[in-house]
DSSP file (Angstrom, degrees, kcal/mol; ACC not computed):
  #  RESIDUE AA STRUCTURE BP1 BP2  ACC     N-H-->O    O-->H-N    N-H-->O    O-->H-N    TCO  KAPPA ALPHA  PHI   PSI    X-CA   Y-CA   Z-CA
    1    1 A M     >        0   0    0      0, 0.0     4,-1.9     0, 0.0     5,-0.1   0.000 360.0 360.0 360.0 -48.2  -19.4    1.6   58.9
    2    2 A I  H  >  +     0   0    0      1,-0.2     4,-2.8     2,-0.2     5,-0.2   0.868 360.0  56.6 -67.4 -35.0  -16.8    3.6   57.0
    3    3 A R  H  > S+     0   0    0      1,-0.2     4,-2.2     2,-0.2    -1,-0.2   0.920 107.9  46.9 -62.0 -43.4  -14.9    0.4   56.1
    4    4 A G  H  > S+     0   0    0      2,-0.2     4,-2.2     1,-0.2    -1,-0.2   0.879 112.7  49.9 -64.8 -39.0  -18.0   -1.0   54.5
    5    5 A L  H  X S+     0   0    0     -4,-1.9     4,-2.5     2,-0.2    -2,-0.2   0.910 110.3  49.8 -66.5 -42.9  -18.7    2.2   52.6
    6    6 A A  H  X S+     0   0    0     -4,-2.8     4,-2.3     1,-0.2    -2,-0.2   0.907 110.7  50.4 -62.6 -41.3  -15.1    2.3   51.3
    7    7 A R  H  X S+     0   0    0     -4,-2.2     4,-2.4     1,-0.2    -2,-0.2   0.919 110.9  48.4 -63.7 -43.6  -15.3   -1.3   50.2
    8    8 A R  H  X S+     0   0    0     -4,-2.2     4,-2.9     1,-0.2     5,-0.2   0.896 110.5  51.8 -62.8 -40.0  -18.6   -0.6   48.3
    9    9 A M  H  X S+     0   0    0     -4,-2.5     4,-2.7     2,-0.2    -2,-0.2   0.902 110.2  48.6 -63.7 -41.0  -17.0    2.5   46.7
   10   10 A V  H  X S+     0   0    0     -4,-2.3     4,-2.4     2,-0.2    -2,-0.2   0.926 113.8  46.4 -64.6 -44.6  -14.0    0.4   45.5
   11   11 A V  H  X S+     0   0    0     -4,-2.4     4,-2.3     2,-0.2    -2,-0.2   0.930 114.8  46.6 -63.7 -46.0  -16.3   -2.3   44.1
   12   12 A A  H  X S+     0   0    0     -4,-2.9     4,-2.4     2,-0.2    -2,-0.2   0.909 113.2  49.1 -63.9 -42.5  -18.6    0.2   42.4
   13   13 A S  H  X S+     0   0    0     -4,-2.7     4,-2.5    -5,-0.2    -1,-0.2   0.896 110.8  50.7 -64.7 -39.4  -15.6    2.1   41.0
   14   14 A T  H  X S+     0   0    0     -4,-2.4     4,-2.3     2,-0.2    -2,-0.2   0.910 110.4  49.3 -63.4 -42.4  -14.1   -1.1   39.7
   15   15 A M  H  X S+     0   0    0     -4,-2.3     4,-2.2     2,-0.2    -2,-0.2   0.916 111.6  48.4 -64.1 -43.1  -17.4   -2.0   38.0
   16   16 A V  H  X S+     0   0    0     -4,-2.4     4,-2.4     1,-0.2    -2,-0.2   0.916 111.3  50.6 -63.1 -42.4  -17.7    1.4   36.4
   17   17 A A  H  X S+     0   0    0     -4,-2.5     4,-2.5     1,-0.2    -2,-0.2   0.889 110.1  50.1 -62.7 -39.3  -14.1    1.2   35.2
   18   18 A M  H  X S+     0   0    0     -4,-2.3     4,-2.4     2,-0.2    -1,-0.2   0.888 110.2  50.0 -66.7 -38.8  -14.7   -2.3   33.7
   19   19 A I  H  X S+     0   0    0     -4,-2.2     4,-2.2     2,-0.2    -2,-0.2   0.921 112.4  46.9 -65.1 -43.3  -17.9   -1.1   31.9
   20   20 A I  H  X S+     0   0    0     -4,-2.4     4,-2.2     2,-0.2    -2,-0.2   0.913 112.1  50.5 -65.2 -42.0  -15.9    1.9   30.4
   21   21 A A  H  X S+     0   0    0     -4,-2.5     4,-2.1     1,-0.2    -2,-0.2   0.905 110.0  50.4 -61.9 -41.4  -13.1   -0.4   29.4
   22   22 A A  H  X S+     0   0    0     -4,-2.4     4,-2.3     1,-0.2    -1,-0.2   0.895 108.9  51.9 -63.8 -39.5  -15.5   -2.8   27.7
   23   23 A A  H  X S+     0   0    0     -4,-2.2     4,-2.5     1,-0.2    -2,-0.2   0.906 109.1  50.2 -63.5 -41.1  -17.1    0.2   25.8
   24   24 A F  H  X S+     0   0    0     -4,-2.2     4,-2.7     2,-0.2    -2,-0.2   0.900 108.9  51.7 -63.6 -40.1  -13.7    1.3   24.6
   25   25 A V  H  X S+     0   0    0     -4,-2.1     4,-2.3     2,-0.2    -2,-0.2   0.927 110.7  48.3 -61.9 -44.3  -12.9   -2.3   23.4
   26   26 A V  H  X S+     0   0    0     -4,-2.3     4,-2.3     1,-0.2    -2,-0.2   0.926 112.4  48.8 -62.0 -44.4  -16.2   -2.4   21.5
   27   27 A L  H  X S+     0   0    0     -4,-2.5     4,-2.5     1,-0.2    -2,-0.2   0.905 110.1  50.8 -63.5 -41.4  -15.5    1.1   19.9
   28   28 A I  H  X S+     0   0    0     -4,-2.7     4,-2.4     1,-0.2    -1,-0.2   0.912 111.0  48.9 -63.8 -41.8  -11.9    0.1   18.9
   29   29 A R  H  X S+     0   0    0     -4,-2.3     4,-2.5     2,-0.2    -1,-0.2   0.907 111.7  49.3 -63.7 -40.7  -13.2   -3.1   17.2
   30   30 A K  H  X S+     0   0    0     -4,-2.3     4,-2.6     2,-0.2    -2,-0.2   0.905 111.1  49.2 -65.2 -40.9  -15.9   -1.1   15.4
   31   31 A I  H  X S+     0   0    0     -4,-2.5     4,-2.3     2,-0.2    -2,-0.2   0.912 111.8  49.1 -64.3 -42.4  -13.4    1.5   14.2
   32   32 A N  H  X S+     0   0    0     -4,-2.4     4,-1.9     2,-0.2    -2,-0.2   0.914 112.3  48.1 -62.9 -42.7  -11.1   -1.3   13.0
   33   33 A N  H  X S+     0   0    0     -4,-2.5     4,-2.2     1,-0.2    -2,-0.2   0.896 110.5  51.5 -64.0 -41.1  -14.0   -3.0   11.2
   34   34 A M  H  X S+     0   0    0     -4,-2.6     4,-2.3     1,-0.2    -1,-0.2   0.881 107.4  53.1 -64.0 -38.0  -15.0    0.4    9.6
   35   35 A S  H  X S+     0   0    0     -4,-2.3     4,-2.2     2,-0.2    -1,-0.2   0.899 108.1  51.2 -62.4 -40.8  -11.4    0.9    8.4
   36   36 A H  H  X S+     0   0    0     -4,-1.9     4,-2.1     1,-0.2    -2,-0.2   0.926 111.2  46.8 -61.7 -45.1  -11.5   -2.6    6.8
   37   37 A W  H  X S+     0   0    0     -4,-2.2     4,-2.3     1,-0.2    -2,-0.2   0.856 109.6  54.3 -67.8 -34.3  -14.8   -1.7    5.0
   38   38 A T  H  X S+     0   0    0     -4,-2.3     4,-2.2     2,-0.2    -1,-0.2   0.916 109.1  47.8 -64.1 -42.9  -13.4    1.7    3.9
   39   39 A Q  H  X S+     0   0    0     -4,-2.2     4,-2.4     2,-0.2    -2,-0.2   0.898 111.0  51.4 -64.5 -40.1  -10.4   -0.1    2.3
   40   40 A A  H  X S+     0   0    0     -4,-2.1     4,-2.3     2,-0.2    -2,-0.2   0.895 109.7  49.9 -63.8 -39.7  -12.7   -2.6    0.6
   41   41 A A  H  X S+     0   0    0     -4,-2.3     4,-2.2     2,-0.2    -2,-0.2   0.895 110.4  50.1 -65.9 -39.7  -14.8    0.3   -0.8
   42   42 A N  H  X S+     0   0    0     -4,-2.2     4,-2.0     2,-0.2    -2,-0.2   0.906 110.5  49.8 -64.5 -40.9  -11.7    2.0   -2.1
   43   43 A D  H  X S+     0   0    0     -4,-2.4     4,-2.2     2,-0.2    -2,-0.2   0.902 110.3  50.8 -63.3 -40.9  -10.5   -1.2   -3.8
   44   44 A S  H  X S+     0   0    0     -4,-2.3     4,-2.4     1,-0.2    -2,-0.2   0.895 108.2  52.2 -63.5 -40.1  -14.0   -1.6   -5.3
   45   45 A Q  H  X S+     0   0    0     -4,-2.2     4,-2.1     2,-0.2    -1,-0.2   0.905 108.8  50.4 -63.1 -41.0  -13.9    1.9   -6.7
   46   46 A T  H  X S+     0   0    0     -4,-2.0     4,-2.3     1,-0.2    -2,-0.2   0.914 110.3  49.6 -62.8 -43.2  -10.5    1.3   -8.2
   47   47 A V  H  X S+     0   0    0     -4,-2.2     4,-2.5     1,-0.2    -2,-0.2   0.899 109.8  51.5 -63.6 -40.7  -11.8   -1.9   -9.9
   48   48 A L  H  X S+     0   0    0     -4,-2.4     4,-2.1     2,-0.2    -1,-0.2   0.902 109.8  49.2 -64.0 -40.8  -14.8    0.0  -11.3
   49   49 A V  H  X S+     0   0    0     -4,-2.1     4,-2.0     2,-0.2    -2,-0.2   0.922 112.7  47.6 -64.5 -43.6  -12.6    2.7  -12.8
   50   50 A L  H  X S+     0   0    0     -4,-2.3     4,-2.4     1,-0.2    -2,-0.2   0.893 110.1  52.7 -64.8 -39.1  -10.3    0.1  -14.4
   51   51 A A  H  X S+     0   0    0     -4,-2.5     4,-2.5     1,-0.2    -1,-0.2   0.890 108.4  50.7 -63.8 -38.8  -13.3   -1.8  -15.7
   52   52 A Q  H  X S+     0   0    0     -4,-2.1     4,-2.3     2,-0.2    -1,-0.2   0.891 109.5  50.8 -65.3 -38.6  -14.7    1.4  -17.3
   53   53 A D  H  X S+     0   0    0     -4,-2.0     4,-2.3     2,-0.2    -2,-0.2   0.921 111.4  47.4 -63.7 -43.7  -11.3    2.1  -18.9
   54   54 A V  H  X S+     0   0    0     -4,-2.4     4,-2.5     2,-0.2     5,-0.2   0.911 110.9  52.0 -63.7 -42.0  -11.3   -1.5  -20.4
   55   55 A E  H  X S+     0   0    0     -4,-2.5     4,-2.1     1,-0.2    -1,-0.2   0.905 110.2  48.6 -61.2 -42.1  -14.8   -1.1  -21.6
   56   56 A R  H  X S+     0   0    0     -4,-2.3     4,-2.2     2,-0.2    -1,-0.2   0.912 111.5  49.4 -64.5 -42.6  -13.9    2.2  -23.4
   57   57 A L  H  X S+     0   0    0     -4,-2.3     4,-2.3     2,-0.2    -2,-0.2   0.896 110.5  50.0 -64.7 -39.9  -10.8    0.6  -25.0
   58   58 A I  H  X S+     0   0    0     -4,-2.5     4,-2.5     1,-0.2    -1,-0.2   0.905 110.0  51.1 -64.6 -40.4  -12.9   -2.4  -26.2
   59   59 A S  H  X S+     0   0    0     -4,-2.1     4,-2.4    -5,-0.2    -2,-0.2   0.899 109.3  50.7 -62.9 -40.3  -15.4    0.0  -27.7
   60   60 A D  H  X S+     0   0    0     -4,-2.2     4,-2.4     2,-0.2    -2,-0.2   0.903 110.3  49.5 -63.7 -41.1  -12.6    1.9  -29.4
   61   61 A V  H  X S+     0   0    0     -4,-2.3     4,-2.5     2,-0.2    -2,-0.2   0.924 111.1  49.3 -64.0 -43.9  -11.3   -1.3  -30.9
   62   62 A Q  H  X S+     0   0    0     -4,-2.5     4,-2.4     2,-0.2    -2,-0.2   0.914 111.2  49.7 -62.0 -42.7  -14.7   -2.4  -32.1
   63   63 A T  H  X S+     0   0    0     -4,-2.4     4,-2.4     1,-0.2    -1,-0.2   0.922 111.8  47.9 -62.7 -44.0  -15.2    1.0  -33.7
   64   64 A N  H  X S+     0   0    0     -4,-2.4     4,-2.2     2,-0.2    -1,-0.2   0.881 110.7  51.7 -65.9 -37.7  -11.9    0.9  -35.5
   65   65 A E  H  X S+     0   0    0     -4,-2.5     4,-2.6     2,-0.2    -2,-0.2   0.920 110.3  48.8 -63.7 -43.1  -12.6   -2.7  -36.7
   66   66 A R  H  X S+     0   0    0     -4,-2.4     4,-2.5     1,-0.2     5,-0.2   0.925 111.0  50.3 -61.6 -43.9  -15.9   -1.6  -38.1
   67   67 A S  H  X S+     0   0    0     -4,-2.4     4,-2.6     1,-0.2     5,-0.4   0.899 111.2  49.0 -62.1 -39.8  -14.3    1.3  -39.9
   68   68 A F  H  X S+     0   0    0     -4,-2.2     4,-3.0     2,-0.2    -2,-0.2   0.925 111.4  48.9 -64.9 -44.5  -11.6   -0.9  -41.3
   69   69 A V  H  < S+     0   0    0     -4,-2.6    -2,-0.2     1,-0.2    -1,-0.2   0.886 116.2  43.5 -63.5 -38.7  -14.2   -3.4  -42.6
   70   70 A L  H  < S+     0   0    0     -4,-2.5    -2,-0.2    -5,-0.2    -1,-0.2   0.894 129.9  22.6 -74.4 -40.2  -16.3   -0.7  -44.2
   71   71 A T  H  < S-     0   0    0     -4,-2.6    -3,-0.2    -5,-0.2    -2,-0.2   0.749  86.8-136.9-101.9 -26.6  -13.5    1.3  -45.8
   72   72 A G     <  +     0   0    0     -4,-3.0     2,-0.5    -5,-0.4    -4,-0.1   0.520  54.9 141.5  80.4   4.3  -10.6   -1.2  -46.1
   73   73 A Q    >   -     0   0    0     -6,-0.4     3,-1.3     1,-0.1    -1,-0.3  -0.696  45.5-153.5 -85.1 124.3   -8.1    1.4  -44.9
   74   74 A S  G >  S+     0   0    0     -2,-0.5     3,-1.3     1,-0.3     4,-0.5   0.604  82.8  85.0 -74.1  -8.6   -5.5   -0.1  -42.7
   75   75 A S  G >  S+     0   0    0      1,-0.3     3,-0.7     2,-0.2     4,-0.5   0.785  82.1  62.2 -63.1 -25.1   -5.0    3.2  -40.9
   76   76 A Y  G <  S+     0   0    0     -3,-1.3     3,-0.3     1,-0.2    -1,-0.3   0.740 100.2  53.8 -70.5 -22.6   -7.9    2.3  -38.6
   77   77 A L  G <  S+     0   0    0     -3,-1.3    -1,-0.2    -4,-0.2    -2,-0.2   0.573  95.2  69.5 -88.0  -8.6   -6.0   -0.7  -37.3
   78   78 A E    <         0   0    0     -3,-0.7    -1,-0.2    -4,-0.5    -2,-0.2   0.708 360.0 360.0 -83.5 -20.7   -3.0    1.3  -36.3
   79   79 A T              0   0    0     -4,-0.5    -1,-0.2    -3,-0.3    -2,-0.1   0.464 360.0 360.0 -91.3 360.0   -4.5    3.2  -33.4
């Protein structure tokens, strides 16, 4: 009787340990995936900031070109 109980306890404990191990594996994969998405979001943010800088510079060039065309002063082309 005790032998059968001990065997059942070992089997049950092993099953619980396997379930917990599987849960940890799932959590580690999710954390790794989340880290990947966080890095992708940071990269996207960097690209957006750079795109805004380029847009501002293009706008400045256009403004200076217009000023040059209107006034004829070459000082607008130097900046």
